[in-house]
Structures are given as structure tokens and as C-alpha cells.
C-alpha positions in Angstrom: -132.2 -41.2 -45.4 -131.9 -39.9 -42.2 -132.6 -36.3 -43.3 -130.8 -33.5 -39.9 -132.8 -30.3 -40.8 -134.0 -29.1 -44.4 -135.3 -25.2 -45.6 -138.9 -24.2 -45.1 -139.3 -24.2 -49.1 -137.4 -28.3 -49.5 -134.0 -29.0 -50.9 -132.8 -31.4 -53.4 -131.9 -34.8 -52.9 -128.0 -36.0 -55.1 -129.0 -36.8 -58.5 -132.1 -34.6 -58.5 -131.1 -33.9 -61.7 -130.2 -37.3 -63.6 -133.3 -38.7 -64.5 -134.2 -35.4 -65.4 -131.9 -35.1 -67.8 -131.3 -38.7 -69.2 -135.2 -38.3 -70.2 -135.1 -34.8 -72.0 -131.6 -35.4 -73.8 -133.0 -38.7 -75.5 -136.6 -37.7 -76.0 -136.6 -34.6 -77.7 -140.7 -34.1 -78.1 -140.7 -33.9 -74.2 -140.7 -31.3 -72.1 -140.5 -31.7 -69.2 -140.2 -34.4 -66.9 -141.3 -34.4 -63.3 -140.5 -37.0 -60.3 -141.7 -37.8 -55.9 -141.3 -35.6 -53.0 -140.9 -36.6 -49.9 -142.1 -34.5 -47.0 -140.4 -34.2 -43.8 -142.3 -31.9 -41.0 -140.2 -29.0 -39.4 -142.4 -30.2 -35.7 -145.5 -32.0 -34.9 -147.6 -29.1 -34.7 -146.3 -28.4 -38.6 -147.8 -32.4 -38.8 -151.4 -32.2 -36.6 -152.3 -29.1 -39.0 -151.1 -30.9 -41.6 -152.9 -33.5 -41.7 -155.9 -32.1 -40.5 -156.0 -30.0 -43.5 -157.3 -33.1 -45.4 -153.5 -34.0 -46.8 -152.4 -37.1 -44.0 -152.6 -39.5 -47.1 -149.1 -37.0 -49.1 -146.5 -38.7 -47.5 -144.8 -38.9 -50.3 -145.9 -36.6 -53.0 -145.9 -38.6 -56.8 -148.2 -40.4 -58.8 -150.2 -43.6 -58.5 -148.5 -45.5 -62.1 -147.0 -44.2 -65.1 -149.0 -42.5 -67.3 -148.0 -41.6 -70.9 -147.5 -38.4 -71.0 -151.4 -37.3 -73.4 -152.8 -38.3 -69.9 -151.3 -36.7 -67.4 -153.8 -33.6 -67.8 -156.7 -36.2 -66.7 -154.3 -37.6 -63.1 -154.3 -34.1 -62.4 -157.7 -32.9 -63.1 -158.3 -35.8 -61.0 -160.7 -37.8 -63.6 -157.8 -40.1 -64.6 -160.2 -43.8 -64.4 -157.1 -45.7 -62.5 -154.3 -43.4 -62.1 -154.2 -40.8 -59.3 -151.5 -38.2 -57.3 -149.7 -34.7 -58.5 -146.4 -33.1 -57.9 -144.5 -30.1 -56.9 -142.5 -27.4 -58.0 -139.4 -28.6 -57.0 -139.4 -32.1 -58.4 -140.8 -30.8 -62.5 -137.8 -29.7 -64.8 -138.8 -28.1 -67.9 -137.3 -26.7 -71.3 -137.6 -23.1 -71.0 -139.7 -23.2 -74.5 -143.0 -25.2 -72.8 -143.7 -21.1 -70.9 -143.9 -20.0 -74.7 -146.9 -22.2 -75.0 -148.5 -22.5 -71.6 -147.8 -18.5 -70.2 -146.3 -18.2 -66.6 -147.5 -18.1 -63.3 -150.3 -15.5 -63.0 -149.7 -13.0 -60.9 -152.8 -12.3 -59.1 -152.3 -15.6 -57.2 -150.7 -15.9 -54.2 -151.9 -19.0 -53.3 -151.9 -22.2 -55.9 -150.3 -20.2 -58.6 -148.1 -23.8 -59.4 -150.3 -26.5 -59.6 -152.5 -23.7 -62.1 -149.1 -23.3 -64.1 -149.0 -27.2 -64.3 -152.0 -28.1 -65.2 -151.6 -25.5 -68.3 -148.3 -27.3 -69.2 -149.6 -30.4 -68.9 -152.9 -29.4 -71.9 -149.9 -28.4 -74.3 -146.6 -29.9 -73.5 -145.4 -33.3 -73.4 -144.8 -34.1 -69.2 -143.0 -37.3 -68.7 -142.4 -39.4 -65.7 -139.2 -39.3 -64.2 -138.7 -40.9 -60.6 -142.3 -41.7 -59.4 -141.3 -44.2 -56.7 -138.3 -42.5 -54.7 -138.1 -38.9 -53.9 -136.1 -36.8 -55.7 -136.3 -33.8 -53.0 -138.2 -33.3 -50.2 -139.8 -30.1 -49.3 -140.8 -28.6 -45.4 -144.1 -28.5 -44.1 -144.1 -26.0 -41.3 -146.9 -25.3 -39.1 -147.6 -21.7 -40.3 -147.5 -23.6 -44.1 -150.6 -21.7 -46.3 -151.7 -25.2 -47.5 -153.3 -25.4 -44.4 -155.6 -21.6 -44.8 -158.3 -23.1 -45.8 -159.7 -19.9 -45.4 -157.0 -18.5 -47.2 -157.3 -20.9 -49.9 -161.3 -20.5 -50.7 -160.0 -16.7 -51.1 -158.0 -17.6 -54.8 -160.5 -20.8 -56.1 -162.9 -18.3 -58.6 -159.9 -17.1 -60.1 -158.1 -20.0 -60.1 -161.2 -21.4 -62.5 -161.7 -18.3 -64.2 -158.4 -16.8 -65.6 -157.7 -20.6 -66.1 -160.8 -21.0 -67.8 -160.0 -17.5 -70.2 -156.8 -19.3 -70.7 -158.3 -22.5 -72.2 -160.5 -20.6 -74.7 -157.9 -18.0 -75.9 -154.6 -20.8 -76.3 -154.4 -22.3 -79.8 -153.6 -25.9 -80.3 -154.9 -28.0 -76.8 -155.9 -31.0 -76.7 -159.4 -31.9 -77.2 -158.5 -34.9 -75.1 -156.9 -32.1 -72.6 -159.9 -29.4 -73.4 -162.4 -32.8 -71.7 -160.2 -33.4 -68.8 -161.1 -29.1 -67.6 -164.4 -29.1 -69.2 -165.2 -32.1 -66.3 -163.6 -30.5 -63.3 -164.3 -27.2 -63.9 -168.0 -28.2 -64.5 -167.1 -29.9 -61.1 -166.5 -27.3 -59.0 -169.5 -24.9 -60.1 -172.0 -27.8 -58.8 -170.4 -27.7 -55.8 -172.8 -26.3 -52.8 -170.0 -24.1 -50.9 -170.3 -20.7 -51.5 -168.0 -19.1 -54.2 -165.7 -16.4 -53.3 -166.3 -12.6 -56.1 -162.8 -13.7 -58.7 -160.8 -10.2 -58.0 
């Protein structure tokens, strides 16, 4: 598919919500649906910066295979034995009621506030896969994309984990499987040798 111009925040493709609507209407136990995201680079400089920052594998943002909603938390925390991957804001559709259990974006995070929220949602809700082998939307990557600024990202890492740890401690009803996936990833973060920024 040829795309002549993609806004920096991306764009929906035709029938973006078709699969999501079908799943949500047919299964009341599903709290949300996620789909694959394509990537459009605004320039070759943007592509190079994105790849140099460690995202060379992300020409297509999705999960490597279908997983039951109960296992998605392990995929997001990178401890699933077989499946890897993730999704993005532009490819997720959720019921309003899920926010009552997961909370909303952490406003103290200027970066990666979305990835933290998706993990909270996957911990207390049932997120099902929609179209994971065909893009439902395209995100634009430009030369000043903050995802490529590792120093800026590191400033918020400690707060990201501290506030998530607080959420897991005070939120009732989180399944044991989700708690274990979180704890494993949390311990791995603190065991890494690089210096940590102080939480804000």
C-alpha cells in the first residue's frame, strides 16, 4: 500500500475498527482489542536514528503469534516462553470500563506513559488480539522522535517502575500470573548494572 503523507502521530487505515468491533460485540468478557501497526519514516534520517536507537526490528509492530488474553502480560513484560512483541496506542481499542480498573496515564511520565498503562490494562483486563498480521494503522516516525533519545528515556525509567510497583501493590484482584510476570521483569530492571536516575 502506498502512503504519500503520514502525519507525525500516524493515521488509521480503512476498516481500522472492523475486527475490534466484531470481537467486542461477540464477547462481553473481552475488555479491549489490539492490532498490528505499520511504520512510515518521514525521512532517511528518521529511519537511521530509529534503527540506531535499537528499533531496527520494528518495521512492523505486532506480536509474533496469537496469545490468550491471560498470557499477554507475559509478552509485554518479555517473559513469555514463545511469543514476543507489543502494540501501540494507535492500534488499541478498549472499553471505557477498563480504565476504572487500570487507571489512566501517569501524568508524571513525559515518555513511555502509554506502555506502562498497557501493562496495567493487561494485568487486570482481557485484551484480545485482532488483526496481528495486517496493519490496522500506520505510525509516523520523524527525525526528532523522542523514542530515539535514550538519555531522555532513562530520566523516567525509575519513576516508570516505582509507580508501576506502587500500582501492583495497591490494586486488588490482580491475577498471580500477572504479578509474577511483573515481579520477574521488575527484578531484572534493578539487577542491570547501568546507573539509575532518581525517581521524580
